[in-house]
N, C-alpha and C positions, 0 to 999 in steps of 0.2 A: 829156149833161145836165150842166151846170156845177155844180149844187148837190150832186150825189151824191159821197160819199167812197168810195174804193176800200177793200176789205177788205185788211188787211195779209196778205201772203203769208208763210207759215212758211218759214223757211230752214233749211238743214242737212238731213242725211240722216235718214230715218225711224229710229225706235228698232228695234233688232234683237230686242226683247223678243217672245217667242212664248208666249202664255198656255197653249198646249197642250204646250209642252216645258219651259220654264224652271221653273215651280213644282215639278213632279214631280222634275226632275233636281236642283234645289237641295235638296229635301227628302231625297232619297237621299244626297246628299253630307253633309248635316247629320247624318243618322242615323249616318254613319260617323265623325262627330266633327270634321269639318272646320270651320274658322273661316270667318267671312264673307269674309275676305281670300283664303283658299284656295278657297272656293266661286267667287268672282269669277274667279280665275285659271283654274279648270277650265272655267268657262263661256266664258272668253276675253274678259272685260271688266275694266275698272279697278274697284278697290274702291269708288271714289266713284260709279261708274255703278250698281253693285249697291245702294249705299245710296239712291240716287235711285229706283231701281226699287222697293225695299222701301217707300219712302214713297208712291210713285205707284200701286203694284199690290198691293192687300190680299191677293190670292190668293197672291202670292209671299211676302209677309211671314208670312202664316199657315202656309204650307208649311214655311218655314225654322224657324219657331218650333216647329211640331209635330215636325219632324225632330230638333231639338236636345234635345227632352224625353227620349227614350229614351237618347241618348248621355250626357246629363248624369246620368240615373238610374244608368247603369252605372258611371260614375266615382264617384258618391256611394256606391254599394254597395261598390265596391272600397276606397274610403277608409274606410268603416265597418268592413269586414273587417280592414283593416290596423290600425285603431285598437284593435280588440279581440283580434286574433290569431285564427288559424283552423287547421284541420287540412286536410291535403292527402294524397290517396292516390297513392302512387307505386309503380312496379314497377322493381326494379333487378336487374341480373345479379349473381349470387353464384357465385364459383368454389368448388366443393366438391372436396376431395381434392387430391392433387398427383401429378405424374408422369403416367404413362399412364392412371391411374384418374381423373384430374381431369375434371370436367365442369361445365357451367354450369347453374345452376338459377335460374329467375326467381322472385323473392320479392316479394310485395306488402307494402308497409309504409305506415303512417300516420305522416306527418311533421308536427310542430307548427311553425307559423310564429308566432313570438312577436308580441305587440302592439308597435306602433311608437309611441313616445311623441310623435313629431312629428305623426303622424296624429291622435293623441288631441287634442293642443293645437289643431291646425287645425280639427278637428271642433267642439270646444267653443268656440273663438273665433267660429265662425260660427253655431252652434246656440244658444248661451247667452252672447251678447256682454256682457250686463249683468253677468254673474258672471265671465267669462273673458276680458275684453278685455285685450289686451297694452298698449294705450295707456291710461295713467291720466291723468285730467284733474285738475290741482291748481290751485285758484283762490287767488290771493294777494290779500289785502285789507289796507287800512290800519286805523287806529284805529277801533273800533266798526263795523267792516264797511265803512267808507268807502273811497275811493280811496287808493292809496299816495301819500304825500307825497314829492316829490322836492325836496331842498334844493340850491340852487345856492350854491357857496362858492368863494371865491378860493383860490389856492394857499396863502396865509398862513393863512386861516381853517381850511382843511383840515389843515394841519400842526399848528396849535394844537389842533384837536379830536382829532387822532390822539394827540398827547402827553397830553391829558387822559385819554383812554381807557386808554392804556398805563400811566399813573401809577396809575390806579385798580386795575388788574390786579396791579401789582407792589407796591402799598401805599405808593408815594411820594406825598407831598403837595406836592411842589415846584411 
């Protein structure tokens, strides 16, 4: 039939994405703290391919997101503990006595890990950025809040103006 158009044939190999395998595997890797780039490498695909799959397959996207939640929470908790300081229980070997009467005794101790100021700063920068922002924004304005006026001067005008300013500072009226 001359009026019928042929359907375009898809070219290229089919996607190796497996909905029964990849979402669960990617989630397990995300729980371990791997980045998307590292997840892609473990699956055996390029990072760009993983990004395409995340856009195309909601089950994969949701699995990775769910997996990253617990890993992120563990890091947040570790940062929080470092920001405040914490106690840790340790057992150490203590040599008691000397010579032939020396023996080893295991001693349980509580060691204090002091607060880390950098962890405090990082926490506050992210949790209360309005009060703890490292970047300060300073806005400069011209007269009466208007735009700053930029004057164009020749070298001679600039030299004359500089002399005027200097003479005012030194008290010369020449």
